[in-house]
Each structure stands twice: as C-alpha cells, then as structure tokens.
GUDREN-514101 format. One record per residue: z, x, y of N, C-alpha, C in turn; residue in three letters. Coordinates in pm, whole numbers, padded with zeros to 5 digits, always signed. Layout:
// residues N
ZXYZXYZXYala/...
END
This chain:
// residues 426
+05803-00864-10225+05911-00960-10244+05934-01033-10112unk/+05944-01164-10116+05961-01243-09995+06097-01309-09995unk/+06178-01276-09895+06306-01342-09878+06341-01337-09731unk/+06464-01378-09699+06502-01383-09559+06502-01246-09493unk/+06516-01139-09574+06511-01006-09517+06374-00975-09459unk/+06272-01044-09508+06135-01020-09465+06089-01124-09364unk/+06177-01212-09321+06139-01324-09237+06093-01276-09100unk/+05979-01329-09055+05928-01293-08923+06004-01363-08812unk/+06090-01462-08848+06167-01532-08747+06283-01450-08695unk/+06322-01341-08765+06430-01255-08721+06382-01169-08605unk/+06473-01130-08519+06441-01035-08414+06401-00902-08476unk/+06475-00862-08579+06444-00744-08658+06449-00783-08805unk/+06375-00712-08887+06391-00728-09030+06507-00641-09074unk/+06615-00698-09124+06732-00618-09163+06697-00510-09265unk/+06769-00399-09259+06750-00288-09351+06884-00247-09411unk/+06876-00180-09527+06997-00154-09605+06978-00033-09694unk/+07076+00060-09694+07080+00169-09791+07226+00196-09825unk/+07252+00227-09952+07387+00246-10005+07389+00376-10086unk/+07500+00448-10082+07511+00566-10168+07643+00564-10245unk/+07644+00636-10357+07761+00644-10442+07813+00784-10462unk/+07776+00875-10369+07825+01011-10377+07716+01112-10412unk/+07743+01237-10381+07650+01346-10410+07727+01466-10462unk/+07655+01559-10527+07722+01679-10576+07644+01747-10685unk/+07717+01819-10769+07658+01897-10876+07621+01806-10993unk/+07524+01719-10970+07482+01620-11069+07356+01673-11138unk/+07360+01679-11270+07246+01727-11349+07221+01630-11464unk/+07106+01645-11527+07077+01561-11643+07172+01592-11759unk/+07230+01711-11757+07324+01746-11863+07457+01673-11846unk/+07508+01666-11723+07636+01598-11704+07620+01451-11665unk/+07493+01407-11655+07465+01266-11633+07366+01219-11740unk/+07413+01198-11861+07323+01154-11968+07268+01015-11938unk/+07161+00974-12007+07098+00845-11979+07193+00725-11982unk/+07286+00724-12075+07377+00610-12084+07467+00599-11960unk/+07511+00716-11909+07596+00716-11790+07514+00681-11666unk/+07391+00732-11659+07303+00696-11547+07278+00545-11547unk/+07264+00486-11662+07244+00341-11670+07363+00268-11608unk/+07484+00318-11635+07603+00255-11577+07602+00265-11425unk/+07570+00383-11374+07564+00401-11228+07455+00312-11167unk/+07339+00313-11228+07227+00235-11176+07260+00086-11174unk/+07320+00037-11282+07356-00104-11289+07456-00140-11180unk/+07554-00053-11160+07656-00080-11059+07596-00077-10919unk/+07516+00022-10889+07456+00034-10756+07364-00083-10724unk/+07281-00122-10820+07190-00234-10796+07265-00365-10779unk/+07376-00380-10851+07457-00500-10835+07512-00510-10693unk/+07560-00398-10639+07612-00396-10502+07499-00419-10403unk/+07383-00358-10426+07267-00377-10338+07228-00524-10331unk/+07221-00590-10447+07176-00730-10450+07276-00822-10382unk/+07403-00797-10405+07505-00879-10340+07501-00863-10188unk/+07484-00739-10144+07481-00712-10000+07352-00765-09938unk/+07244-00755-10011+07117-00809-09961+07125-00959-09943unk/+07187-01027-10037+07203-01171-10027+07289-01207-09905unk/+07396-01134-09883+07481-01159-09768+07405-01132-09638unk/+07329-01025-09633+07257-00987-09512+07147-01087-09477unk/+07100-01160-09577+06995-01259-09553+07047-01385-09485unk/+07178-01403-09482+07234-01521-09416+07224-01507-09265unk/+07204-01617-09194+07166-01608-09052+07271-01548-08959unk/+07399-01551-08996+07501-01503-08903+07568-01373-08949unk/+07517-01311-09054+07577-01188-09104+07545-01071-09011unk/+07650-00998-08973+07632-00880-08888+07624-00754-08973unk/+07582-00647-08910+07576-00518-08980+07714-00476-09028unk/+07817-00504-08947+07954-00471-08989+07992-00546-09115unk/+07961-00675-09118+07994-00757-09236+07928-00700-09361unk/+07799-00670-09351+07724-00627-09469+07765-00488-09515unk/+07782-00394-09422+07816-00257-09460+07954-00250-09526unk/+08051-00319-09468+08186-00315-09526+08193-00395-09656unk/+08111-00498-09669+08103-00572-09795+08056-00480-09907unk/+07950-00405-09881+07896-00314-09983+08000-00210-10024unk/+08067-00150-09927+08164-00045-09958+08285-00102-10031unk/+08330-00221-09992+08443-00283-10062+08410-00308-10209unk/+08286-00346-10237+08245-00364-10377+08248-00231-10452unk/+08200-00126-10389+08202+00006-10452+08345+00053-10476unk/+08437+00015-10387+08578+00054-10404+08639-00008-10530unk/+08581-00114-10581+08634-00180-10701+08581-00120-10831unk/+08483-00030-10822+08415+00021-10941+08464+00162-10973unk/+08529+00184-11087+08591+00314-11118+08493+00431-11128unk/+08363+00404-11138+08266+00513-11142+08268+00596-11014unk/+08305+00533-10905+08289+00595-10774+08422+00644-10717unk/+08413+00751-10639+08531+00815-10582+08578+00740-10457unk/+08637+00624-10480+08692+00542-10372+08786+00441-10434unk/+08900+00420-10372+08997+00320-10417+09022+00329-10567unk/+08978+00231-10645+09013+00226-10787+08958+00344-10867unk/+08857+00414-10814+08803+00532-10883+08834+00662-10811unk/+08935+00660-10723+08963+00776-10638+09014+00896-10718unk/+08979+01013-10670+09027+01137-10732+09174+01160-10695unk/+09235+01257-10763+09377+01288-10742+09394+01413-10656unk/+09507+01417-10586+09548+01539-10517+09607+01637-10619unk/+09641+01756-10573+09704+01854-10661+09838+01806-10713unk/+09900+01715-10638+10030+01663-10677+10019+01543-10770unk/+09896+01504-10805+09878+01391-10895+09891+01256-10828unk/+09864+01251-10698+09869+01126-10622+09731+01093-10569unk/+09716+00972-10519+09591+00930-10457+09615+00909-10307unk/+09530+00967-10225+09536+00949-10080+09396+00911-10032unk/+09385+00790-09981+09254+00730-09954+09219+00734-09806unk/+09088+00736-09779+09036+00736-09642+08917+00643-09634unk/+08892+00588-09515+08776+00501-09494+08743+00496-09346unk/+08622+00448-09317+08579+00441-09178+08467+00339-09162unk/+08444+00302-09036+08332+00215-09001+08294+00243-08857unk/+08164+00234-08825+08119+00257-08688+07992+00178-08663unk/+07979+00125-08541+07860+00048-08502+07795+00113-08380unk/+07667+00083-08363+07593+00141-08251+07626+00073-08120unk/+07673-00051-08124+07704-00123-08000+07787-00246-08034unk/+07843-00307-07928+07903-00438-07943+08053-00441-07963unk/+08115-00326-07990+08259-00322-08011+08321-00214-07923unk/+08436-00247-07867+08500-00157-07772+08531-00022-07833unk/+08581-00020-07956+08619+00107-08018+08501+00181-08078unk/+08393+00109-08111+08274+00167-08172+08297+00217-08313unk/+08400+00300-08335+08425+00352-08468+08573+00369-08494unk/+08614+00354-08622+08755+00367-08660+08767+00435-08795unk/+08877+00510-08812+08906+00574-08939+09048+00545-08983unk/+09066+00518-09112+09199+00496-09172+09225+00609-09271unk/+09346+00665-09268+09373+00793-09333+09503+00787-09414unk/+09509+00865-09522+09630+00883-09603+09689+00750-09649unk/+09603+00667-09705+09646+00537-09754+09681+00546-09902unk/+09787+00474-09942+09833+00477-10080+09852+00338-10140unk/+09842+00234-10057+09868+00099-10109+09766-00005-10064unk/+09670+00030-09982+09568-00065-09936+09456-00070-10039unk/+09433-00188-10095+09335-00199-10203+09194-00165-10155unk/+09158-00213-10037+09024-00187-09982+09039-00115-09848unk/+09047+00017-09849+09063+00091-09724+08956+00061-09620unk/+08833+00035-09663+08727+00009-09565+08754-00118-09486unk/+08823-00214-09546+08854-00337-09473+08962-00315-09369unk/+09049-00216-09390+09145-00180-09287+09073-00116-09168unk/+08980-00026-09195+08901+00033-09086+08826-00076-09010unk/+08772-00173-09082+08702-00284-09018+08795-00363-08927unk/+08915-00393-08974+09010-00469-08893+09049-00392-08767unk/+09067-00262-08781+09098-00180-08664+08987-00192-08559unk/+08863-00193-08606+08749-00203-08515+08743-00341-08449unk/+08752-00446-08530+08738-00581-08477+08853-00620-08385unk/+08973-00577-08419+09090-00615-08340+09099-00536-08209unk/+09012-00439-08192+09004-00372-08063+08951-00461-07953unk/+08898-00578-07993+08841-00670-07894+08939-00778-07851unk/+09054-00789-07916+09141-00904-07892+09275-00860-07837unk/+09342-00953-07770+09476-00929-07718+09553-01059-07724unk/+09668-01064-07658+09744-01186-07652+09813-01223-07780unk/+09826-01128-07873+09892-01157-08000+10030-01095-08007unk/+10078-01051-07891+10208-00986-07888+10200-00836-07903unk/+10082-00787-07940+10066-00643-07959+09974-00582-07854unk/+09909-00666-07775+09812-00614-07680+09679-00586-07748unk/+09590-00521-07673+09458-00491-07727+09472-00407-07854unk/+09400-00445-07956+09403-00371-08081+09487-00436-08188unk/+09551-00548-08157+09628-00619-08258+09737-00535-08321unk/+09795-00442-08247+09897-00353-08301+09847-00212-08317unk/+09716-00196-08322+09657-00062-08333+09626-00004-08195unk/+09649-00085-08089+09623-00042-07952+09478+00006-07940unk/+09457+00110-07862+09321+00160-07847+09287+00271-07943unk/+09374+00295-08041+09354+00408-08132+09236+00384-08225unk/+09159+00490-08248+09047+00481-08340+09077+00548-08474unk/+09192+00612-08487+09236+00667-08615+09385+00639-08634unk/+09420+00593-08752+09560+00572-08788+09580+00618-08932unk/+09702+00662-08963+09725+00715-09097+09857+00668-09154unk/+09867+00680-09287+09993+00667-09358+10064+00535-09344unk/+10197+00543-09337+10282+00424-09343+10256+00327-09229unk/+10231+00379-09109+10207+00289-08995+10078+00210-09015unk/+09975+00276-09064+09849+00206-09090+09869+00099-09197unk/+09947+00129-09300+09969+00033-09407+10058-00083-09362unk/+10149-00058-09270+10228-00166-09213+10138-00266-09141unk/+10043-00213-09063+09948-00300-08995+09861-00375-09096unk/+09819-00307-09202+09738-00373-09304+09810-00494-09361unk/+09939-00480-09387+10017-00593-09438+10027-00703-09333unk/+10052-00667-09208+10062-00767-09102+09931-00843-09086unk/+09821-00775-09108+09690-00837-09090+09642-00913-09215unk/+09722-00913-09318+09689-00991-09437+09596-00926-09536unk/+09579-00795-09526+09493-00726-09624+09566-00714-09757unk/+09490-00708-09864+09549-00702-09998+09612-00565-10023unk/+09737-00566-10065+09811-00443-10093+09836-00433-10243unk/+09843-00310-10293+09864-00287-10436+09966-00174-10454unk/+10015-00160-10575+10100-00047-10609+10013+00078-10627unk/+10067+00197-10601+09988+00319-10617+09926+00334-10756unk/+09988+00276-10857+09936+00287-10993+09800+00219-11009unk/+09764+00129-10916+09635+00060-10923+09520+00160-10919unk/+09536+00270-10849+09428+00365-10829+09413+00463-10945unk/+09505+00460-11040+09501+00554-11153+09391+00515-11250unk/+09307+00611-11287+09210+00590-11396+09215+00712-11488unk/+09190+00689-11615+09197+00796-11714+09098+00908-11684unk/+08976+00871-11646+08872+00972-11620+08914+01066-11508unk/+08960+01010-11398+08999+01095-11284+09122+01179-11317unk/+09214+01122-11396+09333+01199-11433+09295+01321-11517unk/+09202+01302-11609+09158+01413-11693+09085+01518-11610unk/+09004+01474-11512+08938+01570-11422+09042+01650-11343unk/+09143+01582-11299+09253+01645-11224+09319+01756-11309unk/+09352+01726-11434+09419+01822-11520+09327+01938-11556unk/+09201+01909-11586+09107+02017-11620+09089+02112-11502unk/+09085+02056-11382+09069+02140-11264+09185+02234-11245unk/+09306+02184-11263+09423+02270-11249+09427+02377-11357unk/+09388+02339-11479+09384+02437-11587+09281+02545-11560unk/+09169+02507-11501+09062+02601-11476+09105+02710-11376unk/+09203+02679-11294+09250+02773-11193+09329+02890-11251unk/+09385+02871-11368+09485+02966-11414+09452+03029-11549unk/+09492+03155-11563+09499+03220-11693+09643+03207-11740unk/+09673+03267-11849+09808+03258-11902+09914+03317-11810unk/+09871+03415-11727+09968+03477-11637+09977+03407-11502unk/+09906+03296-11489+09912+03219-11365+09819+03269-11257unk/+09734+03368-11288+09641+03421-11188+09535+03316-11154unk/+09505+03301-11027+09401+03208-10985+09265+03267-11020unk/+09187+03191-11097+09056+03242-11140+08941+03148-11109unk/+08967+03019-11094+08860+02923-11074+08889+02829-10959unk/+08803+02731-10946+08815+02633-10838+08856+02500-10899unk/+08970+02448-10858+09021+02323-10914+08945+02201-10863unk/+08857+02221-10763+08786+02110-10702+08638+02107-10736unk/+08588+02210-10803+08444+02219-10830+08420+02297-10957unk/+08313+02263-11028+08278+02333-11151+08126+02340-11161unk/+08074+02451-11207+07930+02471-11215+07865+02380-11317unk/+07941+02334-11416+07885+02252-11522+07919+02104-11506unk/+08039+02076-11463+08088+01938-11456+08069+01881-11316unk/+08033+01752-11307+08025+01685-11177+08164+01635-11139unk/+08228+01707-11047+08356+01664-10993+08332+01607-10854unk/+08365+01482-10830+08335+01420-10700+08404+01493-10586unk/+08325+01524-10484+08377+01577-10359+08359+01477-10246unk/+08274+01378-10269+08227+01296-10159+08279+01154-10156unk/+08198+01068-10103+08237+00933-10065+08147+00830-10130unk/+08173+00704-10097+08073+00599-10109+08043+00552-09968unk/+07926+00494-09949+07893+00452-09814+07775+00357-09809unk/+07761+00293-09694+07649+00202-09670+07609+00211-09524unk/+07479+00201-09500+07427+00191-09364+07339+00067-09359unk/+07358-00014-09255+07291-00143-09244+07238-00162-09103unk/+07119-00222-09091+07070-00273-08964+07057-00424-08977unk/+07119-00499-08886+07112-00644-08894+06993-00698-08814unk/+06979-00829-08810+06863-00892-08748+06862-00878-08597unk/+06974-00832-08539+06981-00811-08394+06958-00665-08356unk/+06931-00580-08455+06903-00440-08427+07026-00352-08415unk/+07144-00406-08445+07266-00325-08447+07274-00251-08580unk/+07309-00122-08575+07324-00045-08698+07471-00012-08718unk/+07513-00010-08844+07652+00015-08880+07659+00105-09001unk/+07756+00196-09002+07783+00280-09118+07927+00256-09161unk/+07950+00245-09290+08085+00231-09345+08099+00329-09462unk/+08217+00391-09474+08241+00489-09580+08382+00473-09636unk/+08402+00526-09758+08534+00523-09820+08540+00634-09925unk/+08659+00692-09945+08670+00801-10042+08814+00825-10085unk/+08827+00896-10196+08955+00951-10237+08966+01097-10198unk/+08857+01154-10144+08859+01294-10100+08804+01388-10206unk/+08842+01512-10197+08800+01616-10290+08899+01624-10406unk/+08847+01637-10527+08932+01652-10644+09032+01766-10624unk/+09160+01736-10650+09267+01834-10639+09283+01893-10499unk/+09260+01811-10398+09289+01852-10261+09440+01863-10242unk/+09481+01937-10142+09623+01942-10107+09668+01806-10052unk/+09787+01760-10087+09838+01638-10026+09841+01652-09873unk/+09800+01547-09804+09796+01551-09659+09665+01598-09601unk/+09575+01647-09686+09445+01692-09637+09366+01573-09581unk/+09303+01592-09466+09219+01490-09403+09076+01539-09403unk/+08986+01458-09454+08848+01499-09468+08758+01447-09358unk/+08629+01453-09386+08530+01408-09288+08515+01257-09286unk/+08550+01189-09395+08525+01045-09406+08587+00964-09293unk/+08712+00988-09253+08768+00909-09144+08752+00973-09006unk/+08676+01084-08998+08667+01161-08875+08535+01134-08805unk/+08542+01070-08689+08421+01035-08616+08337+01158-08587unk/+08210+01148-08618+08117+01256-08593+08097+01349-08711unk/+08196+01361-08797+08184+01453-08910+08118+01384-09029unk/+08183+01279-09082+08130+01211-09199+08056+01082-09171unk/+08055+01040-09045+07985+00917-09009+07959+00915-08859unk/+07854+00845-08820+07824+00831-08677+07720+00721-08657unk/+07733+00649-08544+07633+00549-08504+07629+00544-08353unk/+07510+00535-08296+07495+00522-08151+07357+00468-08118unk/+07341+00426-07992+07210+00387-07943+07192+00440-07802unk/+07068+00446-07757+07039+00496-07624+06906+00438-07577unk/+06887+00444-07446+06761+00397-07388+06657+00508-07394unk/+06532+00468-07416+06423+00564-07430+06311+00525-07333unk/+06254+00625-07268+06137+00605-07183+06020+00567-07272unk/+05964+00449-07249+05858+00399-07336+05732+00482-07327unk/+05712+00547-07213+05591+00626-07194+05602+00764-07258unk/+05716+00831-07235+05731+00969-07283+05810+00980-07412unk/+05888+00877-07446+05974+00885-07563+06103+00960-07537unk/+06125+01005-07412+06244+01084-07381+06367+00996-07369unk/+06481+01050-07417+06607+00979-07403+06649+00975-07258unk/+06714+00866-07219+06768+00852-07085+06919+00860-07094unk/+06977+00934-07003+07122+00957-07007+07194+00851-06928unk/+07286+00782-06993+07362+00677-06925+07467+00740-06834unk/+07472+00692-06711+07573+00735-06616+07676+00624-06599unk/+07805+00659-06593+07906+00555-06574+07894+00492-06437unk/+07925+00364-06431+07924+00295-06302+08034+00351-06215unk/+08010+00371-06084+08115+00423-05996+08235+00329-05995unk/+08357+00379-06017+08474+00292-06023+08509+00231-05889unk/+08473+00300-05777+08504+00247-05645+08375+00253-05561unk/+08286+00154-05575+08157+00162-05508+08168+00170-05358unk/+08267+00107-05297+08280+00112-05153+08317+00251-05105unk/+08396+00324-05189+08434+00460-05154+08311+00549-05145unk/+08216+00529-05235+08093+00607-05233+08022+00590-05100unk/+08013+00465-05058+07944+00438-04932+08016+00500-04814unk/+08149+00491-04814+08227+00547-04704+08211+00699-04696unk/+08221+00766-04810+08208+00912-04812+08068+00953-04770unk/+07965+00880-04817+07828+00913-04782+07808+00903-04632unk/+07863+00797-04572+07850+00779-04428+07918+00892-04352unk/+08041+00928-04396+08117+01033-04331+08045+01166-04337unk/+07993+01203-04458+07922+01330-04473+07794+01329-04392unk/+07726+01214-04391+07602+01204-04316+07621+01226-04168unk/+07737+01183-04115+07765+01203-03973+07793+01349-03942unk/+07844+01422-04042+07882+01562-04019+07770+01659-04053unk/+07684+01623-04146+07578+01713-04194+07443+01652-04163unk/+07373+01700-04062+07242+01645-04028+07144+01657-04144unk/+07068+01553-04165+06967+01554-04270+07019+01518-04407unk/+07154+01496-04419+07211+01461-04550+07166+01321-04591unk/+07128+01307-04716+07090+01175-04769+07153+01159-04905unk/+07216+01044-04928+07280+01017-05059+07226+00890-05118unk/+07212+00889-05247+07169+00770-05319+07265+00744-05433unk/+07286+00618-05463+07370+00584-05577+07299+00621-05707unk/+07378+00664-05805+07321+00696-05937+07271+00570-06003unk/+07156+00578-06067+07104+00465-06142+07184+00448-06270unk/+07174+00331-06330+07243+00308-06456+07197+00409-06561unk/+07068+00443-06558+07016+00546-06647+06942+00648-06563unk/+06963+00775-06595+06888+00880-06529+06816+00960-06636unk/+06691+00992-06614+06615+01064-06718+06665+01205-06735unk/+06671+01251-06861+06706+01391-06886+06580+01472-06914unk/+06465+01404-06914+06337+01472-06926+06244+01414-06819unk/+06151+01495-06767+06065+01444-06659+05982+01325-06706unk/+05955+01235-06613+05863+01126-06642+05786+01097-06515unk/+05670+01041-06528+05586+01013-06413+05544+00867-06414unk/+05530+00814-06295+05484+00676-06284+05587+00576-06328unk/+05549+00450-06324+05639+00344-06367+05640+00337-06519unk/+05756+00315-06575+05765+00304-06720+05878+00210-06757unk/+05869+00153-06876+05971+00066-06927+06058+00143-07027unk/+06170+00085-07063+06256+00147-07161+06274+00056-07281unk/+06306+00115-07393+06345+00038-07510+06465+00109-07572unk/+06530+00042-07665+06652+00096-07726+06620+00162-07859unk/+06668+00282-07875+06660+00352-08002+06802+00368-08055unk/+06821+00358-08186+06955+00364-08244+06951+00438-08376unk/+07065+00499-08412+07079+00565-08542+07219+00537-08597unk/+07228+00535-08729+07357+00534-08798+07341+00625-08919unk/+07441+00711-08941+07433+00811-09047+07566+00819-09120unk/+07561+00828-09253+07680+00848-09334+07661+00966-09427unk/+07764+01050-09440+07754+01169-09523+07838+01159-09648unk/+07810+01246-09743+07888+01258-09866+07872+01399-09919unk/+07980+01452-09974+07977+01589-10027+08105+01662-09991unk/+08094+01791-09969+08211+01872-09935+08253+01842-09791unk/+08360+01766-09776+08399+01718-09645+08438+01828-09548unk/+08493+01938-09598+08531+02047-09509+08408+02108-09443unk/+08298+02112-09516+08173+02163-09459+08120+02066-09353unk/+08128+01936-09381+08086+01836-09282+08171+01846-09156unk/+08300+01870-09172+08389+01882-09058+08352+02002-08971unk/+08324+02115-09035+08295+02236-08958+08169+02222-08874unk/+08076+02141-08921+07949+02124-08849+07946+01998-08763unk/+08054+01917-08772+08048+01782-08711+07913+01721-08748unk/+07887+01716-08878+07751+01706-08932+07676+01579-08890unk/+07741+01464-08900+07668+01340-08871+07638+01325-08722unk/+07732+01366-08637+07704+01363-08494+07595+01463-08459unk/+07594+01578-08527+07490+01677-08503+07352+01620-08534unk/+07342+01545-08643+07215+01482-08678+07170+01386-08568unk/+07263+01303-08521+07228+01209-08415+07185+01282-08288unk/+07254+01391-08255+07222+01466-08133+07086+01535-08144unk/+07053+01586-08262+06920+01644-08283+06813+01539-08257unk/+06837+01419-08308+06741+01310-08290+06730+01270-08143unk/+06843+01261-08077+06845+01209-07940+06802+01312-07836unk/+06849+01435-07850+06832+01533-07743+06731+01644-07775unk/+06658+01630-07883+06559+01730-07919+06456+01747-07808unk/+06405+01869-07795+06298+01894-07698+06175+01811-07730unk/+06158+01781-07858+06051+01689-07897+06106+01548-07885unk/+06055+01468-07792+06118+01339-07762+06110+01236-07874unk/+06024+01257-07970+06010+01160-08079+06058+01217-08211unk/+06157+01304-08207+06212+01364-08328+06269+01255-08417unk/+06228+01250-08542+06272+01143-08632+06410+01172-08689unk/+06480+01066-08726+06609+01082-08791+06593+01151-08925unk/+06485+01121-08998+06464+01185-09127+06457+01336-09113unk/+06384+01384-09014+06372+01529-08997+06506+01591-08960unk/+06587+01519-08882+06719+01571-08844+06813+01575-08964unk/+06810+01470-09046+06893+01467-09167+06855+01582-09260unk/+06725+01606-09276+06679+01716-09361+06722+01850-09304unk/+06717+01866-09172+06757+01992-09110+06904+02024-09137unk/+06987+01923-09144+07130+01945-09164+07169+01937-09311unk/+07124+01831-09380+07173+01805-09516+07072+01833-09625unk/+06950+01868-09591+06848+01895-09690+06857+02035-09746unk/+06768+02070-09839+06767+02204-09897+06753+02311-09790unk/+06838+02414-09795+06841+02525-09701+06869+02478-09559unk/+06935+02363-09547+06972+02312-09417+07105+02371-09370unk/+07154+02317-09259+07273+02374-09196+07396+02366-09285unk/+07412+02258-09361+07526+02249-09452+07522+02361-09555unk/+07407+02380-09618+07395+02485-09719+07417+02622-09656unk/+07358+02646-09540+07373+02776-09474+07517+02804-09435unk/+07594+02700-09409+07733+02720-09368+07818+02781-09479unk/+07773+02767-09605+07848+02825-09718+07824+02975-09732unk/+07723+03027-09664+07690+03170-09668+07676+03217-09812unk/+07738+03331-09848+07720+03384-09983+07805+03311-10087unk/+07879+03210-10042+07959+03130-10136+07880+03014-10195unk/+07758+02991-10145+07675+02882-10194+07648+02899-10344unk/+07675+02792-10418+07649+02793-10561+07763+02846-10645unk/+07862+02908-10580+07978+02955-10656+08101+02869-10631unk/+08095+02787-10529+08195+02684-10502+08119+02558-10462unk/+08191+02452-10433+08124+02330-10386+08097+02331-10238unk/+08129+02441-10171+08114+02447-10026+07968+02426-09985unk/+07948+02345-09882+07815+02321-09828+07737+02211-09897unk/+07779+02170-10016+07704+02069-10090+07719+01931-10026unk/+07612+01854-10027+07623+01719-09976+07489+01653-09951unk/+07497+01532-09900+07379+01456-09866+07412+01355-09757unk/+07309+01288-09708+07326+01188-09604+07231+01071-09627unk/+07273+00954-09581+07186+00838-09571+07190+00789-09427unk/+07089+00715-09387+07089+00665-09251+06980+00563-09225unk/+06988+00504-09109+06885+00412-09059+06865+00441-08911unk/+06739+00445-08868+06713+00455-08725+06627+00337-08681unk/+06646+00297-08556+06566+00192-08494+06463+00261-08406unk/+06335+00238-08435+06226+00303-08362+06129+00197-08311unk/+06038+00241-08228+05933+00152-08179+05798+00216-08203unk/+05703+00137-08257+05567+00184-08276+05471+00071-08241unk/+05347+00084-08286+05247-00016-08251+05279-00155-08306unk/+05369-00160-08403+05407-00289-08462+05534-00347-08400unk/+05588-00277-08299+05711-00322-08237+05829-00240-08286unk/+05949-00288-08262+06068-00216-08305+06104-00252-08448unk/+06150-00153-08523+06181-00173-08664+06284-00069-08709unk/+06342-00092-08826+06437+00000-08884+06373+00087-08991unk/+06411+00213-08994+06357+00308-09092+06474+00365-09172unk/+06466+00355-09303+06570+00406-09394+06542+00552-09427unk/+06646+00637-09424+06628+00780-09452+06738+00830-09544unk/+06713+00942-09610+06813+01008-09695+06764+01149-09729unk/+06859+01239-09754+06827+01370-09809+06956+01435-09859unk/+06941+01541-09940+07056+01609-09997+07015+01750-10038unk/+07115+01838-10054+07087+01978-10085+07140+02022-10221unk/+07198+01929-10295+07265+01961-10421+07191+01896-10538unk/+07257+01888-10654+07191+01837-10772+07140+01695-10758unk/+07220+01608-10700+07178+01469-10689+07259+01392-10587unk/+07204+01278-10548+07267+01182-10457+07243+01043-10513unk/+07350+00975-10555+07338+00837-10601+07305+00749-10480unk/+07192+00680-10485+07151+00600-10370+07064+00483-10414unk/+07074+00376-10339+06993+00257-10365+06960+00193-10231unk/+06841+00137-10220+06798+00082-10092+06685-00020-10113unk/+06653-00091-10006+06537-00180-10003+06427-00107-09928unk/+06310-00090-09990+06205-00013-09926+06127-00098-09825unk/+06024-00038-09767+05948-00106-09661+05878-00231-09709unk/+05851-00238-09838+05784-00356-09895+05883-00460-09947unk/+06012-00434-09933+06113-00528-09979+06152-00510-10123unk/+06115-00397-10185+06148-00372-10325+06279-00295-10339unk/+06352-00322-10447+06475-00249-10477+06443-00110-10532unk/+06514-00011-10482+06500+00126-10530+06637+00181-10565unk/+06642+00265-10668+06767+00329-10707+06735+00464-10769unk/+06792+00571-10713+06763+00705-10760+06889+00792-10753unk/+06884+00904-10825+06990+01004-10814+06931+01141-10788unk/+06818+01174-10851+06750+01302-10827+06635+01282-10731unk/+06560+01388-10706+06444+01376-10618+06330+01301-10687unk/+06320+01319-10817+06221+01244-10893+06295+01139-10977unk/+06224+01048-11035+06285+00944-11117+06354+01005-11237unk/+06467+00942-11274+06540+00992-11390+06451+00980-11513unk/
END
C-alpha cells in the first residue's frame, strides 16, 4: 500500500499501533458477531488515525491522543462512554500521555475524573501547557509543573481550558451496569459470605484494562496515550496504572554508541560552571598530581574503543490488564529499562515486552499461585521502538500478552492494516 506513511521524503516513516484492552478473552465469550463489532471499531480508529498521521504537520502526540479519544467514544471499550463501574455504581476515569522528547513534562496523568468527556485530551492539555506561561497561572496554564492531577481540581482546569464536559450519566451503559451487578452478586451467598471475585470471572470477559495507542511521527518522536475506567467493581478512589508514569505507560529516548550499541548515560550540565573551575584549581594547588576534567554531555556506561558516533534510540510502551500488577512491577518502565540497560547492548523492545508481559513473564509470575484463579497478573503491552540498522533508522511495532487475548490493530512493515485479538487469526 502506498501513501504518505510510506513516503521516502519523511525523515522517518511514521508507525502506529492501537489496542482495545486485554484479558480473559476466549472464542466462547467473544462470538464471531461480537468480534466483528470490535474489529470494525478498531479498524475505523486505525484508518482515521493513519489519515491524520499522514498529514505533514501531525505530531505523535496529536495522532496518539486522536486515536484514544475515538476509542473513548465507543461503548465496546473500557474508557469514557464504555467505562466500567466502581463498587458504588459510579464511574471514575483515568488517562495519560507521554512523549520521548520535546515537552518539559514528558508525561502526564489525569485521575478520578467524573465529568470530562475525553480524559485523554485533559492529559494532553496538561502536557502541552507545561510549555507556556504568561497566562496568569504561570508555567503549566494552572497545572504548574505537576504531572498528575485528580478529581475536582483537574476538572476545574478542564473547564477553564475549554474541554468538553458532560454529566456523570453520560458514562452509563447497560452492558457495564449489568457486569457491575453480576460481579457483586458473584461475591456473595445468601448469608453474605464472600465467595467470588467481583472484578474477574473465569468464564466472562470483564475488562480490567485500558485503551491505548503508540505512535512514531515523521520526526522520530514516539508517544503513548492511554485511557480507562479501571477495574470492574474497583473501590471508589482507587488509582490504577493508567495515569501512573512508569506503571501503565512510558516513553523515553537515549543516545547509543554506533559502534557497540551501548547506551550512553546523560549527565546534567553543571549548574555553576565557574565554580567547578575554581574548586578544581584550589584542589590542584593542595593535592599534587590532581587532575580534573569536566563531565561530557554523555558518558558511556559500557566500554567503547576508538572514535565512534552516536545515534538516538527511543521506545514508547503502553500496558493493559490488571493495573495493580502493573503498578507492583512498574511494568512499562521496567520494559524500557531492560531495553536500555541490558548487558546485551542491542536488546530489542519486543524481547523486553515478552519478558514482562508475555506468557510466563514477570506479570504472570507476580500472581504466584493466584494465577488463573483471579485476574491478577493478566495483561498485555504494545509499543514502538526506534532502531538503526543497515537501512538507517526506523520504527518497529511490538506487542505481546499473557492472557486469553489482546485487542490490537496496527500498520505492518509493508503498510498493510492488521487487526487481531488472539495469537492466531480469529
């Protein structure tokens, strides 16, 4: 397929992957007619986002948040209009966005929202307004330097910033309400004894996760955006991995030694360069043979020999599944760290995602003997990494999961649309 996404005039060929949640999905609880609905919805969002990403000035932030905002409008998915209920029968929404570079805050999370129609757009505004001042609120447009905001204060800012607000009843859907009631019933016998899990069922697919998108734009910036209603029948006030940096989402970039592939560690610039010189001179006068050098902008964390050049490597990862498990492992940041700091300097993002979110990976192992009897440990991840090979720098789309299925759609290396839920085709 030939379109602007495949254009050789771009610095990079943009890449895109979207997910609609993961969990105990089987062919029994996802009959063909329902899979058709999911597939149609996912491909519609993919095509709209692909068209936007093909425009010459679209950034990764624009495209990723566009995709998630569309998913927030579709009741099939656990976000905004399709959000699950708390134990109290209310909806409490979360969203986030993060970029590998270019923004002061890098990542933002919005939490405990009840009236913002598109939570992901609030997270986006928090990120973008971190660059501006002079509006009477200082840097952050009222959000200051904060990267997480919750509840009424966050919604007050959303109104000030002109985001669309709705009544809490907007988020109510019959399907989610029935799931909410069945879950509470499953917990109790006639005497009120707790017997089951109100958030998970071995037969029924009860959403625990999020919706999300990861995008690489034509400038090589990667962005992840996520949104969710949380875990079915969560306690009111519960905060999940979706708005928590490092747990449910992460994006970063770093310099790489072109010869060895080793990551280079960025050192902060000295805040008082003249002080360094003065102290060095003073110590040198007192200690014979003392020699001091200023730290380079990058210092290697692995040995290298001879002259070498550097290039930029980047990753963005979004998770979905049991958020408490993602929180305990700081799962998405762990994936990025495995990729960046592995003893093997060319460790791929795909292998790191599989190590954490794949079958028998760290998420599954974290459930210990509770695996398969609760939703603990279940989940999946999507991501994009920027790598360099004989063809130059390019983006690579990745995904893996440890549970029944992961709703996902992406553009493959040949420019073709893909949409899957299981490991093999439905």
